[in-house]
N, C-alpha and C positions, 0 to 999 in steps of 0.2 A: 504495500500500500504504499501510496506516494504521503510521504508528509510536508513538502514544503512547494511554495510556488513559484515557476520558474520564471524570469520575465526577462526582456530586452530592451537595453535602456537607449535611446535615440536621441540627439544632440545632446549627449552626455558632460559635455565641457570638463571640467574636472574633477567631475564624480560628485557632487552635491546631492542629488537627487538618489544618486546609487547608496551612497553612505546612509541616507535615511529609510530607504528600503530593506537595505542588509539589516539594519536595527531591529527593523519589523519582523526579520527573519526570512524575509524572501531571498531566494538563490537567482544572482544574475548569472544567465547564460551565455550574453552578448551585449558588450557597449559599441556604439558605433556614436564616433565624433570626427568631422573633416579637419580640424585644427590640430596639427602636429605638436604642436605647443603646450595645447591644453590635455591632450593624449598623455604626453610626456608628464605632464604633471599628475594625471590620474596614475600613470603606472608607477608612479613616484610614490603617491598617496596609499593606493590600494595594491600594487604589488601585481596587477595586470594591464598590457596596455590593451585600449580599446581597436577597434578594427579603425582605422585611418582611413574615411572613404567620404565623397559626397553622397548623401540618402539617396539620391535621385539614380547612382552608381549601382546601386545594391542589387544583387541577383537573388535570384530565389536560392541558390545553393549557399549563399553567405548568409542568410537566416535561418538558426537553427529554430528548433521546436519550442516553445515555451507558452504559459500559461494567460501571460499579460505582456504589455508592451505600455512602458510609460516612455513622456518624450516630454521635454520642457520646451519652449520656444527658443529659437535663436536667438542669440545675442546681439543685439542691431548699437554699431556706436553712434550716439546722440550730441 
């Protein structure tokens, strides 16, 4: 019997949403972030490097099975 909820983290930035989701017992199966600098921070803080790709370029093969998708709005410089 499966005991955790698997999720995919889109527009993952430096991993803030992932920290919150993981703290609630969810299990991240894939993070996706197009900014390589954000991905490097996430790797340093969480020990895993997200998939560094533009979301529009994701292929079906890049997306693992998951129960939930979480996403934050992409940051915009104003």
